[in-house]
Backbone as CSV, one residue per row, in Angstrom:
resi,resn,N_x,N_y,N_z,CA_x,CA_y,CA_z,C_x,C_y,C_z
1,MET,36.684,0.486,170.701,35.335,-0.289,171.192,34.201,0.561,171.192
2,THR,33.042,0.218,170.462,32.016,1.054,170.243,31.569,1.452,171.926
3,GLN,30.630,2.599,171.750,29.875,2.969,172.707,29.058,1.612,173.478
4,ALA,28.244,1.271,172.541,27.101,-0.021,172.871,28.094,-1.019,173.376
5,VAL,29.344,-1.361,172.874,30.079,-2.533,173.645,30.846,-1.821,174.840
6,LYS,30.911,-0.804,175.153,31.436,-0.155,176.321,30.132,-0.445,177.622
7,GLN,29.286,0.140,176.856,28.273,0.320,178.072,27.791,-1.208,178.315
8,ILE,27.566,-1.922,177.445,27.112,-3.721,177.925,28.509,-3.850,178.638
9,SER,29.445,-3.812,178.969,30.568,-4.218,179.388,30.359,-3.600,180.704
10,ASP,30.352,-1.901,180.935,29.936,-1.585,182.242,29.149,-2.317,183.057
11,MET,27.560,-2.509,182.425,26.677,-3.378,183.106,26.766,-4.468,183.675
12,MET,27.672,-5.534,182.820,28.152,-6.422,183.074,28.959,-6.618,184.096
13,ALA,29.881,-5.733,184.353,30.605,-5.293,185.484,30.015,-5.094,186.938
14,MET,28.803,-4.689,186.873,27.757,-4.331,187.885,27.059,-5.630,188.551
15,LEU,27.059,-6.683,187.606,26.457,-7.672,188.004,27.463,-8.663,189.223
16,PRO,26.595,-9.439,190.077,27.563,-10.316,190.687,28.176,-11.299,189.843
17,GLU,29.289,-11.871,190.122,30.371,-12.910,189.487,29.160,-13.934,188.696
18,GLU,28.222,-14.586,189.520,27.513,-15.451,188.904,26.944,-15.040,187.767
19,GLU,25.963,-14.135,188.271,25.439,-13.309,187.081,26.170,-13.081,185.652
20,GLN,27.202,-12.609,185.709,28.418,-12.345,185.167,28.330,-13.665,184.196
21,ASN,28.782,-14.638,184.760,29.074,-15.749,183.784,27.751,-16.326,183.076
22,PHE,26.559,-16.038,183.525,25.339,-16.341,182.873,25.365,-15.430,181.533
23,ALA,25.540,-14.039,181.678,25.653,-13.119,180.815,26.574,-13.300,179.684
24,CYS,27.727,-13.801,180.150,28.886,-14.395,179.293,28.452,-15.365,178.441
25,GLU,27.693,-16.366,178.865,27.183,-17.535,178.265,26.104,-17.082,177.481
26,PHE,25.251,-15.972,177.581,24.294,-15.544,176.843,24.891,-14.803,175.682
27,VAL,25.823,-14.459,175.873,26.355,-13.537,174.663,27.104,-14.681,173.927
28,LYS,28.200,-15.782,174.415,28.482,-16.700,173.422,27.274,-17.195,172.405
29,ARG,26.160,-17.634,173.115,25.108,-18.078,172.410,24.505,-17.133,171.369
30,LEU,24.298,-15.854,171.614,24.231,-14.959,170.439,25.212,-14.892,169.532
31,VAL,26.397,-15.136,169.678,27.700,-14.862,168.693,27.548,-16.085,167.767
32,LEU,27.000,-17.354,168.478,26.903,-18.772,167.779,25.940,-18.572,166.960
33,ALA,24.733,-18.107,167.147,23.863,-17.797,166.237,23.902,-16.943,165.288
34,TRP,24.781,-15.922,165.451,24.985,-15.298,164.234,26.081,-15.844,163.342
35,ASP,26.802,-16.410,163.825,28.131,-17.054,163.028,28.380,-18.706,163.569
36,PRO,27.580,-19.596,163.433,27.780,-20.774,163.840,28.991,-21.744,163.836
37,ASP,29.709,-21.062,162.698,31.305,-21.567,162.706,32.185,-20.860,162.735
38,PHE,31.869,-19.757,163.239,32.751,-18.746,163.705,33.694,-18.668,162.447
39,THR,33.098,-18.225,161.314,33.650,-17.974,160.137,33.817,-16.255,159.762
40,LYS,32.999,-15.421,160.534,32.973,-14.218,160.257,33.893,-13.306,161.187
41,VAL,34.564,-12.317,160.735,35.344,-11.641,161.508,34.861,-10.200,162.244
42,THR,35.442,-9.547,162.736,34.982,-8.121,163.443,35.614,-7.596,162.371
43,PRO,35.272,-6.255,162.458,36.211,-5.033,161.780,37.505,-5.169,162.203
44,ALA,37.674,-5.009,163.494,39.249,-4.922,163.962,39.934,-5.997,163.481
45,GLU,39.245,-7.523,163.506,40.190,-8.542,163.125,40.462,-8.572,161.428
46,ALA,39.118,-7.900,160.781,39.678,-7.851,159.272,40.842,-7.089,158.970
47,ILE,40.970,-6.080,159.800,42.284,-5.317,159.806,43.221,-6.006,159.873
48,VAL,43.508,-6.659,161.143,44.820,-7.477,161.448,45.105,-8.510,160.418
49,LEU,43.975,-9.183,160.039,44.047,-10.219,158.631,44.660,-9.583,157.376
50,GLU,44.146,-8.376,157.064,44.539,-7.703,156.090,46.127,-7.297,156.064
51,GLN,46.636,-6.888,157.219,47.903,-6.593,157.587,48.775,-7.753,157.568
52,ALA,48.322,-8.867,157.901,49.437,-10.179,158.236,49.475,-10.463,156.658
53,GLU,48.095,-10.515,155.711,48.374,-11.149,154.439,49.277,-10.278,153.786
54,ALA,49.551,-8.719,154.067,50.399,-8.032,153.092,51.748,-8.176,153.530
55,ASN,51.905,-8.452,155.024,53.324,-9.184,155.529,53.688,-10.125,154.688
56,PHE,52.961,-11.271,154.602,52.892,-12.454,154.043,53.448,-12.300,152.598
57,ALA,52.755,-11.514,151.919,52.947,-11.355,150.389,54.261,-10.479,150.090
58,ARG,54.900,-9.558,151.214,56.311,-9.142,151.105,57.379,-9.941,151.305
59,GLY,57.027,-11.180,152.036,57.893,-11.945,152.667,58.190,-11.465,153.831
60,ASP,57.623,-10.840,154.614,57.968,-10.404,155.957,57.070,-11.382,157.008
61,VAL,58.069,-12.578,157.068,57.627,-13.394,158.128,58.836,-14.104,159.153
62,ALA,58.096,-14.466,160.025,58.767,-14.730,161.357,59.772,-16.226,160.909
63,PRO,60.851,-16.503,161.027,61.569,-17.725,160.637,61.284,-18.603,161.725
64,ASP,61.127,-19.914,161.143,60.846,-20.872,162.409,61.450,-20.965,163.365
65,ASP,62.955,-20.817,163.373,63.646,-20.728,164.538,63.352,-19.972,165.634
66,ALA,62.460,-18.753,165.122,62.056,-17.777,165.919,60.999,-17.982,166.596
67,ILE,60.259,-19.155,166.484,59.212,-19.781,167.210,59.376,-20.858,168.264
68,ASN,58.777,-20.492,169.518,58.798,-21.386,170.400,57.675,-22.542,170.279
69,TRP,58.184,-23.682,169.779,57.241,-24.778,169.285,56.493,-25.599,170.169
70,ASP,57.014,-25.637,171.454,56.734,-26.526,172.496,55.457,-25.880,172.830
């Protein structure tokens, strides 16, 4: 987590719950304005995706019977 994100999180935690909900909705709008289709990924998500793709390329995947499909 970057220092800026931690600082924002700390400030939001000081707000009353109703204002926290308002701030959360505002942040959601900022994200939608930045990426209306949610197609961009964060740097951390990019790393996870790269690792998953590398695992898949090596055949390192979970068998169907290991997944609870319910």
